[in-house]
KEZAKE-625660 format. One line per 2 residues: their letters; for each residue x, y, z of N, C-alpha, C. Coordinates in steps of 0.001 Angstrom, whole numbers, plus 500000, padded with zeros to 6 digits. Atoms other than C-alpha are relative to their C-alpha. Example, Ala and Ser with C-alpha at 12.3 -4.5 7.8 and 13.67 -1.06 7.14 Angstrom:
<rs>
as = 500890:498810:500000:512300:495500:507800:500900:501200:500000  499180:498810:499940:513670:498940:507140:499230:501090:500730
</rs>
This chain:
<rs>
mt = 501286:499330:500177:681107:022394:816360:500110:501458:500433  500006:498572:499683:680324:026115:816566:498628:500391:500531
gl = 501274:499575:499455:677658:027848:818600:500092:501342:500697  500134:498715:499328:676468:030942:820475:499700:499759:501468
vi = 500243:500117:498561:676683:031233:824267:498757:500815:500350  501254:499315:499695:673150:032067:825444:499729:500102:501496
ks = 500156:499875:498543:673529:031627:829224:501330:499679:500668  498771:500220:499237:676395:031877:831681:499661:499981:501478
tg = 500213:500084:498556:676209:030695:835278:501312:500020:500754  498697:499980:499352:679914:030975:835989:500745:498705:499824
sf = 499377:501311:500162:680615:027251:835932:499517:499294:498740  500591:500636:501167:678271:026100:833170:499519:501052:499010
yd = 500468:499120:501058:677261:027625:829869:498993:499248:499144  500908:500551:500994:674293:027014:827582:500424:500532:498638
il = 499569:499631:501345:675303:027000:823919:498908:499629:499005  500897:500279:501114:672931:027311:820968:500867:499651:498805
gd = 499147:500463:501090:674677:025200:818347:499486:500442:498651  500409:499649:501360:674639:026004:814660:498997:498995:499440
dg = 500995:500992:500424:672518:022852:814336:498627:500259:500607  501282:499650:499396:669738:024555:816331:499743:499360:501347
kt = 500163:500673:498712:670216:022384:819435:500731:500777:501092  499376:499343:498855:671094:023665:822919:500813:498984:500788
yk = 499090:500898:499290:674030:022141:824770:500457:500628:501318  499430:499584:498725:675159:022368:828398:501508:499782:499922
ar = 498560:500090:500239:678887:023091:828401:500825:500483:501181  498981:499515:499087:681951:023556:830547:501176:500516:499171
ir = 498772:499565:500667:685254:025243:829722:501030:498884:500096  498934:500992:499998:688110:022958:828768:500943:500250:501175
gk = 499218:499924:498769:690280:022238:831810:501145:500979:499971  498833:499119:500091:693353:024084:830610:499707:501235:499144
fr = 500417:498878:500837:691351:026744:828788:500452:501318:500618  499539:498698:499533:693036:030130:829144:500152:500930:498788
lk = 499728:499008:501030:693310:033320:827146:501175:500839:500469  498797:499281:499597:696762:034864:827277:499717:501498:500087
gl = 500142:498566:499819:696748:038389:828656:498613:500446:500411  501358:499630:499632:693042:038288:829544:499928:500303:501485
rt = 500109:499610:498603:692281:040119:832764:498524:500113:500383  501411:499995:499654:688694:039133:833425:499695:498902:501002
tn = 500432:501019:499047:686846:037196:836106:499362:498824:499285  500672:501054:500769:685008:035200:833441:500512:500012:498566
pv = 499432:500006:501352:686707:034135:830191:498967:499938:498884  501036:500147:501019:683427:033416:828353:498779:500814:500421
av = 501161:499168:499712:680429:035754:828109:498834:499629:499095  501174:500153:500853:676880:035550:826796:500188:500878:498764
gd = 499772:499309:501264:677008:036548:823132:501257:499538:499286  498791:500531:500619:680329:034819:822512:499655:498907:498993
kv = 500018:501132:500927:680688:032570:819475:501168:499102:500367  498960:500909:499520:682638:029472:820485:500062:498738:499146
nf = 499840:501353:500532:684031:026242:819115:499923:499025:501178  500141:500977:498914:683121:023186:821184:499901:498594:499428
hl = 500179:501393:500422:683065:019404:821063:499159:499286:501046  500861:500774:499111:680775:016785:822597:500766:498829:500599
kd = 499443:501167:499339:681858:014201:825144:499064:498810:499788  500802:501216:500195:680537:010647:825155:498662:500083:500725
dg = 501253:499918:499245:677905:011548:827759:499054:501083:499472  500872:499000:500621:676483:014297:825506:500232:501415:500466
ta = 499687:498647:499557:677829:017261:827458:501060:500615:499082  499109:499295:500912:679835:019887:825630:501184:500603:500753
vi = 498799:499367:499448:683319:021293:826212:500416:501116:499046  499595:498853:500814:684260:024779:824984:501506:499941:499778
dd = 498581:500081:500348:687591:024659:823165:500644:501378:499833  499449:498653:500164:688077:028303:822167:498893:500963:499609
il = 500932:498925:500315:686332:031617:821614:500382:500615:498660  499748:499314:501262:685993:033128:818161:500187:501494:500270
pr = 499730:498576:499757:687160:036761:817807:498725:500804:500258  501147:499168:499634:684804:039263:819432:499988:501298:499200
rn = 500150:498663:500585:683436:042360:817729:500144:501060:501084  499946:499070:498884:683103:044063:821095:499637:499249:501276
al = 500392:500582:498721:682402:043422:824772:499636:501118:500948  500363:499061:498944:680610:045268:827557:500585:499463:501295
mr = 499346:500472:498784:682708:045061:830704:500144:501119:501008  499806:499032:498933:683216:046759:834028:501091:499498:500928
ka = 499027:500430:499015:685775:046699:836794:499336:499034:500964  500536:501001:499090:685268:043670:838971:500344:500366:501434
tn = 499706:499781:498589:685075:043756:842749:501114:499079:500469  498922:500928:499683:687449:040788:842819:501307:500558:499442
ls = 498799:499306:500449:690838:042496:842704:501064:499064:499445  499001:500911:500535:692713:039328:841758:499996:500016:498481
rk = 500096:499780:501436:691462:039905:838214:499347:501350:499801  500309:498589:500138:690658:043237:836709:498576:500307:499555
yh = 501255:499626:500617:687384:043105:834748:498987:498864:500029  501074:500982:500107:684015:041407:834573:499283:500214:498672
ll = 500686:499941:501284:682576:040628:831142:498493:499846:500215  501454:500083:499884:678830:041363:831012:499372:499331:498784
aa = 500544:500572:501234:678169:040441:827373:500967:500304:498862  499097:499833:501147:679887:040171:823986:499205:500051:498699
ni = 500561:499949:501355:679149:040876:820320:498602:500625:499978  501280:499314:499834:676384:043379:821051:499818:501034:498892
dr = 500303:499001:501023:674664:045527:818430:499567:501328:500609  500387:498778:499294:673336:048046:820979:499789:499668:501476
vf = 500260:500210:498575:673041:048504:824738:498978:501034:500468  501023:499140:499418:669963:049921:826462:500361:500241:501457
vv = 499601:499633:498641:671031:051782:829595:498750:500509:500719  501295:499732:499362:668043:051810:831964:500181:500930:501198
yt = 499933:498969:498964:667494:054844:834218:498647:500145:500680  501199:499633:499252:664955:055558:836962:500362:501126:500968
pk = 499707:498891:499093:664792:058852:838904:499721:499647:501452  500361:500484:498658:663282:057016:841909:499729:498499:499920
yp = 500443:501403:499858:662617:053484:843118:500683:499018:499049  499007:499223:499244:665616:053229:842874:500465:501210:499203
et = 499387:498870:500685:667347:056494:842071:501297:499551:499349  498781:500347:500734:670013:056020:839414:500916:501218:499953
ll = 499045:498895:500022:673094:058195:839826:500521:500216:498585  499511:499689:501339:674272:059979:836700:501429:499511:499800
sf = 498632:500511:500116:677859:058965:837449:500000:498537:499587  500153:501409:500386:676716:055338:837107:499682:499900:498503
id = 500374:499985:501415:675068:056065:833738:501205:500355:499131  498881:499535:500816:678136:057904:832462:501085:498947:499863
ri = 498968:501042:500074:680468:055028:833278:499602:498874:499050  500463:500989:500982:678336:052579:831327:500166:500560:498587
lv = 499907:499388:501331:678229:055010:828395:501440:500059:499512  498593:499956:500385:682000:055458:828416:500490:498615:499594
sa = 499591:501363:500328:682528:051695:828451:499419:499559:498662  500622:500339:501279:680065:051271:825578:500728:500700:498851
ea = 499289:499246:501031:681789:054006:823563:501388:499413:499745  498635:500514:500140:685214:052487:824243:500055:498772:499106
fg = 500018:501219:500807:684163:049272:822500:499061:500094:498807  500790:499805:501207:681996:050784:819787:498604:499414:500061
ip = 501370:500507:499842:678613:049692:821191:499043:501185:500059  500925:498862:499977:675814:052165:820321:499062:499934:501213
pv = 500887:500011:498836:673944:053163:823523:498637:500638:499709  501325:499397:499990:670251:053939:823971:499620:500209:501464
lv = 500399:499705:498631:669011:055640:827156:498505:499742:500160  501392:500386:499765:665767:054244:828591:499570:500466:501384
in = 500584:499579:498724:663753:056010:831302:498807:499100:500251  501043:500991:499742:661624:053249:832815:499110:500427:501174
km = 500970:499814:498910:658657:053148:835245:499273:501335:499906  500671:498716:500179:657027:056233:833741:498603:500011:500621
dl = 501339:500058:499392:653673:055030:835122:500011:500460:501455  499899:499609:498588:654956:055757:838650:500169:501501:500186
fe = 499574:498617:499836:655904:059349:837923:499046:501021:499386  500921:499097:500694:652853:060824:836193:499635:501219:500833
kd = 500400:498897:499120:651950:062958:839234:501076:500317:501035  498890:499785:499074:655329:062998:840961:500877:501123:499445
ee = 499292:498849:500545:656711:066493:840335:501503:499917:500205  498560:500136:499741:660060:065706:841931:500640:499074:498974
al = 499469:500954:500980:660582:062684:839663:499970:500593:498598  500113:499407:501330:659360:064572:836597:501071:501067:499781
ak = 498940:498997:500108:661835:067383:837332:501340:499320:499731  498757:500744:500232:664659:064808:837487:500055:499460:498573
ir = 500049:500505:501374:663519:063345:834173:500284:501118:499005  499714:498859:500881:663520:066785:832545:501486:500339:500033
df = 498569:499750:499864:667024:067333:833902:500817:498952:499246  499305:501103:500670:668123:063931:832617:500011:500221:498494
kr = 500095:499781:501445:666895:064737:829118:500813:501218:499571  499167:498822:500298:668579:068169:829226:501479:499622:499968
iy = 498589:500368:499869:671886:066626:830291:500468:499142:498822  499558:500975:500998:671937:063842:827684:499565:500330:498575
ap = 500390:499618:501371:670277:065570:824711:501213:500335:499132  498847:499675:500854:673658:066965:823509:500822:498794:499553
tg = 499234:501183:500396:675107:063446:823341:499538:499444:498666  500569:500593:501210:672798:062507:820482:499472:498601:500199
yp = 500519:501342:499749:671906:059215:822139:498471:500042:500006  501461:500065:499887:668255:058178:821675:499587:499892:501465
il = 500539:500051:498643:666228:058703:824866:498546:499554:499905  501346:500548:500029:663123:056561:825341:499362:500104:501379
ev = 500789:500039:498767:660418:056986:827996:499045:498821:499888  500796:501227:500102:658753:053654:828736:499443:499599:501355
sa = 500514:500649:498801:656733:051691:831245:499750:498533:499689  500211:501428:500199:656997:047928:831432:498608:499591:500467
ls = 501300:500370:499427:653779:047849:833485:498838:500409:499102  501128:499506:500792:651491:050002:831335:500170:499787:498501
gy = 499731:500154:501423:653165:049378:827976:500322:501309:499296  499710:498686:500580:653788:053085:827450:501395:500018:499362
gl = 498727:499834:500697:656510:053706:824854:500653:498728:499507  499359:501261:500378:657176:050030:824176:500130:499827:498489
ek = 499925:500143:501458:656541:050442:820437:501395:500350:499487  498655:499589:500437:659842:052287:820007:501045:498978:500427
li = 499056:501005:499510:661648:049711:822117:499929:498741:499143  500175:501163:500874:660202:046918:819970:500693:500245:498660
dm = 499368:499675:501283:661350:048700:816804:501520:499904:500085  498543:499925:499876:664890:049114:818128:500639:498670:500367
tg = 499459:501316:499641:665265:045488:819261:499635:498939:498975  500525:500936:500986:663923:043902:816079:501037:499207:499231
dg = 498972:500779:500686:667271:042676:814811:501277:500015:500837  498724:500056:499308:670711:041704:816056:499854:499629:501468
is = 499967:500314:498570:671654:041315:819724:500060:501306:500785  500034:498843:499120:670698:043984:822255:500271:499541:501422
af = 499787:500306:498590:671648:044144:825922:499380:501095:500845  500477:499039:499019:669989:045808:828903:501024:500070:501119
ag = 499071:499811:498889:672258:047279:831567:499460:501090:500903  500466:498982:499073:671493:049244:834695:500041:499518:501437
ns = 500054:500324:498576:671089:049345:838449:499034:498861:500283  500987:500951:499513:669349:046569:840321:498703:500755:500294
gt = 501299:499420:499684:665638:047344:840483:499465:501006:499007  500488:499019:500976:665355:049613:837441:498985:499396:499027
gk = 501051:500621:500796:663085:047067:835745:500455:499404:498684  499499:500594:501251:665304:045476:833098:499257:498706:499672
ss = 500688:501265:500245:663733:042036:833518:498530:500218:499679  501403:499694:500290:660228:043541:833550:499828:500486:498568
li = 500067:499534:501381:660955:045270:830260:500138:498838:499021  499830:501162:500880:662147:042005:828718:498734:499151:500014
na = 501276:500711:499936:658973:040300:829961:498941:500689:499149  500965:499251:500806:656969:043063:828300:500254:499798:498511
ln = 499659:500238:501403:658833:042476:825026:499679:498573:499576  500318:501401:500275:658316:038717:825267:499360:499381:501242
pa = 500694:500485:498805:655646:037739:827870:500181:498504:500245  499833:501447:499832:656307:034047:827247:501206:499660:500878
ln = 498787:500282:499229:659654:034351:829054:499716:499909:501489  500371:500016:498583:658126:035128:832471:501226:500000:500916
ik = 498792:499886:499183:661492:036168:833938:499631:500501:501388  500266:499596:498624:661504:036541:837717:500364:501466:500193
tg = 499731:498601:499681:661244:040151:838890:499838:500198:501501  500041:499772:498555:661571:041679:842348:499518:501393:500344
di = 500439:498702:499500:660423:044586:844481:501200:500815:500471  498980:499114:499468:662391:047549:845737:500050:499855:501512
sq = 499833:500026:498558:663799:047325:849252:499516:501319:500583  500534:498777:499419:661743:049835:851254:500971:500605:501005
ah = 499060:499496:498994:664499:050131:853847:501089:500847:499368  498859:499313:500611:667224:051224:851449:499684:500620:498646
rq = 500382:499473:501304:665272:052179:848288:500935:499519:498902  499145:500593:501017:667559:049882:846326:499314:498778:499411
gr = 500570:501173:500634:666691:047165:843888:500631:498730:500529  499472:501313:499637:667061:043526:844782:500416:499277:498739
ht = 499531:500763:501157:669043:041292:842450:499009:498872:499699  500857:501108:500413:666618:039054:840541:500639:499224:498858
tt = 499247:500680:501046:668725:038283:837460:501388:499697:500544  498727:500397:499393:671664:036305:838835:501069:499810:498945
fa = 499045:500283:501069:673290:035299:835567:499519:500622:498692  500349:499442:501309:673404:036873:832123:499383:498916:499128
ql = 500660:500962:500871:671118:035215:829607:499470:500703:498761  500490:499486:501268:670204:035762:825964:498635:499401:499707
hp = 501367:500457:500262:666505:035579:825065:499569:500394:498592  500556:499620:501301:664806:035479:821649:498787:500903:500186
lp = 501161:499122:499965:662189:038133:820904:499053:499623:498865  500957:500444:501028:658977:037358:818994:500016:500856:498745
hg = 499975:499113:501165:659468:040361:816690:501360:499979:499304  498678:500117:500600:663003:039299:815796:501078:500488:500948
gy = 498897:499570:499158:666401:039767:817365:500065:499268:501323  499777:500600:498689:667725:038764:820774:500292:501112:501005
ii = 499700:499059:498926:668010:040540:824096:500774:499285:501097  499223:500551:498890:670583:039939:826844:499595:500717:501270
dt = 500322:499471:498679:669398:040418:830410:501237:499823:500870  498803:500088:499165:672459:041270:832507:499614:500145:501461
pg = 500296:499843:498573:672548:040984:836316:500038:501476:500404  500007:498637:499501:671663:044211:838101:501266:500283:500801
ir = 498772:499626:499303:674653:046071:839492:499787:501330:500700  500150:498760:499231:674987:048824:842071:501202:500911:499843
af = 498829:499168:500278:678387:050089:840949:500571:499576:498658  499449:500304:501317:680009:050329:837547:501320:500742:499865
gt = 498681:499412:500167:683749:050928:837393:500431:499875:498556  499565:500036:501393:685117:051860:833997:501295:499209:499866
id = 498741:500655:500314:687870:049851:832382:501093:501057:499958  498883:499058:500045:691312:051419:832376:500193:500516:498586
id = 499878:499341:501295:691299:053848:829484:501134:501008:500101  498961:498980:500029:694249:055986:828507:499343:501381:500093
ek = 500621:498688:499778:693563:059566:829618:499837:500795:498708  500113:499281:501265:694117:060806:826058:498824:499490:499166
el = 501122:500575:500751:691324:058510:824806:498656:500427:500563  501278:499780:499333:688641:059454:827338:499159:501071:499321
rh = 500736:498892:500620:687683:062713:825588:499227:499561:498767  500689:500494:501191:686690:060691:822515:498703:499271:500355
yf = 501148:500799:499592:684060:058818:824548:498861:500839:500573  501084:499071:499686:681973:061903:825329:499633:500689:498688
pe = 500253:499532:501372:680339:062569:821943:499746:501493:499885  500262:498568:500080:679208:066107:822756:501289:500812:500138
mk = 498688:499366:499946:682850:066970:823545:500780:499716:498718  499280:500402:501212:684283:065048:820612:499573:500840:498795
rh = 500546:499245:501124:682051:067031:818275:500706:501346:499799  499408:498659:500067:683928:070260:819077:501515:500006:500164
qh = 498589:499941:499618:687456:069197:820002:500941:500245:498822  499144:499686:501147:688783:069578:816447:500272:501500:499900
qc = 499808:498551:500005:688451:073321:817086:500993:500453:501071  499027:499649:498971:690879:073197:820032:501331:500367:499352
kf = 498716:499548:500523:694234:074885:819512:501004:498855:499901  499062:501119:499962:696137:071727:820448:499261:498683:499761
nn = 500632:501283:500320:695357:068254:819087:499839:499107:501215  500046:500851:498817:696058:066648:822462:499319:500678:501185
cl = 500686:499240:498950:693862:069078:824422:499100:499072:500822  500831:500794:499097:692261:067391:827466:498835:500813:500561
hl = 501125:499144:499617:689804:070284:827942:500023:500321:501498  499841:499639:498599:691181:071232:831330:500249:501511:500088
ne = 499662:498574:499954:693037:074561:831380:500903:500411:498841  499139:499710:501136:694773:074475:828010:499528:501267:499269
pg = 500389:498819:500785:694870:077757:826050:499397:499584:498660  500615:500277:501295:692626:077778:823007:499080:498799:500001
ca = 500936:501138:499932:690370:074952:824259:498624:500449:499523  501320:499664:500539:687097:074964:822328:498869:499319:500754
vk = 501022:500787:499301:685283:072560:824666:499622:500603:501343  500298:499516:498649:685590:074024:828161:499065:501211:500020
pl = 500947:498878:499999:683811:077296:827238:498544:499589:499771  501365:500470:500277:680779:075177:826273:499313:499415:501221
vn = 500569:500604:498792:680285:073800:829799:498847:500867:500505  501224:499347:499506:676817:074647:831186:499250:500752:498909
tk = 500816:499489:501101:675458:075478:827752:499194:498835:499427  500783:501055:500645:673081:073543:825513:500882:498996:499274
el = 499070:500890:500693:676152:071991:823893:500657:498982:500932  499294:500872:499063:677662:070441:827039:499524:500282:501419
ag = 500522:499840:498637:675933:069949:830382:501141:499951:501012  498983:499979:498959:677980:070745:833454:500142:498667:500699
er = 499964:501306:499342:677049:067384:834953:500852:499003:499217  499202:500914:500830:678622:065543:832030:501477:500370:500059
yr = 498603:499581:499918:681793:067617:832176:500600:499586:501336  499498:500437:498690:682109:066857:835903:500241:498499:500017
sy = 499767:501447:500110:681733:063149:835135:501296:499727:499253  498751:500135:500762:684503:063505:832571:501207:500236:500905
ld = 498890:499690:499102:686769:065107:835187:500185:498907:501049  499913:501060:498983:685933:062434:837778:500662:498749:499432
il = 499433:501202:500618:686734:059580:835396:501457:500235:499631  498617:499665:500332:689886:061345:834218:500891:499897:501238
ne = 499229:500093:498750:691063:061629:837828:500187:498548:500417  499891:501428:499678:690321:057927:838389:501068:499338:499135
ir = 499006:500571:500920:692395:057036:835329:501401:500362:500462  498677:499557:499565:695306:059084:836605:500418:499334:501305
en = 499686:500684:498744:695073:057489:840048:500373:498543:499746  499724:501412:500303:694979:053980:838591:501263:499845:499166
ng = 498782:499967:500813:697675:054840:836034:500277:498662:499318  499810:501277:500685:697088:051659:834034:499229:499932:498720
py = 500731:500004:501269:696116:052105:830385:499638:498585:499567  500524:501309:500412:694021:049227:829060:500124:499819:498503
rq = 499840:500278:501431:694824:047668:825696:498748:499308:499482  501297:500518:500403:691472:047175:824000:500077:498703:499221
kk = 499944:501180:500867:692670:044489:821589:500143:498707:500792  499835:501212:499196:693165:042062:824504:498702:499544:500648
f = 501216:500435:499357:689521:041829:825462:499519:498698:499419
</rs>
C-alpha cells in the first residue's frame, strides 16, 4: 500500500493511505537508508510504501523519492541533520520583531536551506495587532522589509488574533503542501488555527522571564485546510543550523546576489575581494542590504570551518 505521512512522533507515524484511511505505523525493524545522515529517516510529507500486520497496525517498508526536504543541523552530533518536512510546495518563514524577537541570522539560515532544496519561501510578519502603537517594533518591521525586499520573496503582514492580512495567506495556501517554520512563540500554530479553526491546535504564551516562546508543537503534523491544500506545523526551534553546502554554491542561495553575479569578472567569484566583482559594490544599496551580505559571510565562514560539503542527492 502507498500513503502520505501526516504525523511524526519519532517512534510512530500516522499515514493517510491512498484508500482514504489513516493508519498508525512503525518503521520496519531493519529499515535504513544508505548514506542518510539524519536523526529521523521519515518526515511528514513523505510518500511511503507500507503493509498491514495482522493486528491492523502498519509497517513502513520504504520511502518514495522526495522532491525536496526542509532540514537543519541537528543538536545530536551522532547524526548530522534533522528533517522537518518533505515534498513541500512552499515554506512560510514566520518573523516577529518582539515577543519573541526573531534574529535575522535565524531567518537567513532557513531561507538558505529552502533555496538549497528548491522550496519557494514566503516571509510572514506575524502579531501585527501587538505593534500598531509600538514605534520600536514598527521600526524593526520597516527595516525587515527594507532588508528582504531585494530578495523578491513575498512579504506578508498578518495577525492570527485579529485576522489582519489572512486573506493573502489563505490565497497562498489554497493548493499543494505548505509548511510553517520559525522560532518558538512566533505564532505558527495560532496562524494555522486561524486558517482552520476546527483544528484547535494548542498554543502557548511567551516566557516573560526570557522573552522566548515556549514549545507547544512537539511533533510535525500535516493538517488539511478548508479552502484546499495542506499545511505542516513544524515544532518551534530556537536555532537553525544550515546543512553543509559547498562554499561555491552558497552565493546561488541569495537571490539578490545571484541576480548580479553573471556580471562578475570571474565565474567562480565568491564576492569577497575578487577584482571585477559586481556584487560587493552593491552592499548597503537598494540592491543588497548590508545585513544580508553579513549573513552570507557568516554562513560562508561556517562552511569553511566545517569543511564538509553536503551531497544534496542523498537527502
